[in-house]
C-alpha positions, 0 to 999 in steps of 0.5 A: 195751570190757569185760573181765570177771572171766571173761576177765581175763588175768594181769598181766605181772610183771617175771619176764616181762621180760628183765634189761636191761629190768628194769634200764632200768625201775628206772633210769627209775623212780628218775629220775622219782621224784627230784623227788617225793622232794625235794618230800616233803622240802620239804613238811616245812618248811611251816607256816601260810600265808595262809588257814590263819590265818583258818580256824584262828582262827575255829575257836578262837573259835567252835568246830567247828560254829559255824565251819561256819555262819560260813564259809557265811554270811561267805565261801564255800559250800564246805561240804566244805572248811570241814568238813575244814579245821576237822577237820584244824586241831583238830590244830593247826599240828603236822599241817601239815608232814605234809600235803604228803607225805601228799597226794602219796603218796595221790595217787600211790597212787590214780593207780597203782591207777586207772591199772592199772584203765585199762590193763585197760580198754584191754586193755593189760598192763604190769608194776607198775614201768612203771606206777609210772614212768607215775604219776610222769610224770603227777604230775611233769608236772602239778606242773612245769607251774605256777610256783605249784605250792606253792599246791596241794601245799604249802599246807594250804588248797590241799591240802584244796581242790584236792589232795583233789578230784584224789584223789577224782576219780582214785579214782572213775574207778578204782571206776567202771572196776572196777564197770562194766567189769571186774566181772560185771554186777549191777544197782545197788541203791538203797543203791549209787545213794545212795552214789554220790550222797553221794560226789559231793555231798560231793566237790562241796563242796570246790571250785567249780571241781571241782564244775563239772568233775564236772558237765562230765565226768558230762554227757559220760559220760551223753551217751556212754552214751545213744548207745552200745549196751551191755547195762550202759547202764541201770545206768550211766545210773542211776549217772551221773544220780545223780552228776549230780543230786548235783553239781548240788545241790552247785553250788546249795548253794555258789552260794546261800551268802551268803558268796559276795557278801562273797568276790566282788562280781562274783557279784552282777552275774552275768547271761546276757550275762556267762555267754555271754561266759564260755563263749566266752572259756573256749574261747579262753583254754583253747586259748591256755593249752594253746598257751602251755604247750607253748611254755613246756614243750616238752621236757616236752611231748615227754617225757610222750607219749614215756613212754607210747609207750616203755611201749606198745612194751614192753607186751603186749596181751591180744589181737590182735583189732581194738580200739577204743582209738583211739575211746576215747582220742579221747573222753577227749581231748574230755573232758579239754579240756572240763574245761579249758574249764569251769574257764576259763568258770566262773572268768571268769563268777564272777571276771571274769578268767582263772583263777589257776594253782591253779584250772587245776591240776586240769583240767591233771592230767586233760589230761596223764593223757590226753596220756600215754594217747595215747602209750601207746595209740599205742605199743601199736597200733604194737607190734601192727603192727611186726615183732619186728625193727622193735620192737627198733629202735624201742625202741633209738631211743625208750628212749635219747631218753627217758633223755636227756629224763629227765635234762634235766627231772626230774633237773635239777628235782630239783637245783633244788628241792633247792637250796631246802632250806637256805633252807627250813630257816632259814625254818622256824627263823625261823617257829617262833621268831616263832610262839613269840614271838606265842603268848607275846604273846597269853598275856601280854596284849600287844596290838600286836606287832612281829615279824621280817619274813621277807620282808626277811630276806637269808638267805631271798632264795631263797624270795622268789618262793615261796609260803612267803614270798608267803603269809606275814605282810605289811608292813602290820598292816592286811593281811588275813593279818596281821589273821587271824594276830592273831586266831589268836594273840589280839593286836590287831595284828601289824607286821613289823620291817625289821631282820634 
């Protein structure tokens, strides 16, 4: 399916909609935006956690360039992550409260832009406000799917690993659609091919999981265009091969890092048998995970495709000719599940266990994006076949139902998240007081320091099961977080007091 500049239709605006529909869209956008607005505020209470102390202390000790070599040789081959983390940490802890909000807003902006491109590809015309609703549904659904969402959107290390990868993937889809489906054909130059290669090599260096997702998605795309008759096929295949080569090279660079063995000894035992077992377990465990997700998030599992269906019934297609939307959606479903399987298989092969939540966050985002598109395309196809009277009847049933679900899920989630504000405000005050105490100890030459335990502070009980506390200093001064923090502050050891 291709829409070129010559046959592209003007986008629908709110002036094309009746007043009541504009009001409904505005109300829905407000409801679905509430939890994300609260999360933007909660992000301002974030400070250094867990690995943040490690990367920042090595930067202080070795400097920028030697830190890159240190991490590659001693811990992980994620060259792009260590480069960006060191770059960000040059600004110090003061930049950390700004990262969550910046990450969420850039994520939302990139998804908005790409979703507009995807709608043009599917020959669907939606007003900007309804696009905003769908963007917030996808982002909220992804975050809400995980108890440990803070690992990805509130933690500096998680943001610079996982959220950056998600944003890159989102943008590159939009660029690909614009370049090869919405623009006039032009043969890619060597400079452009090199640019795609560089972009995918850099993005692959942020996460082992993401580079495998890249390879999986690119492999499926290459297979599709090898089988599909299209005048742009040679151009697209050149780009996909370039990106696949870059991703494979990136994976090789990461896999060859000496630090991988220090990080995870299981890697040294990697074998053909283990890989075969991982492939099988990837299929089983990813399907099991999705089944458990539906059982645990039944209301949201209904709300997401219903959002697409409702908007699809309000959308205007570019033409009434027979479309290939259904075929496209089926391929996207296959691709989304394949990335989920690849994440499970990789983690099991390397770590020997099922992946932690932050690893599944990225493929789950892709799954929910496609899940919503299924509802959207279904709504558009239904709109084509229904009479005006039946369309209004469908809207009269679906829109109130979706409004109820919005109150049950995002509005309630907003309230639940907002209740953390007083505790997080106190957490920030105590963290900064402890930070000042430790900095002073380092400057005065004090070697063994005892500071307040945020874990045992009774006024922070609401945060005990959140990453703000779980990723904080531990009780034992021998714990790796405490040792990294001691190195960061320039002291020998940090122990925690049990007193309030």
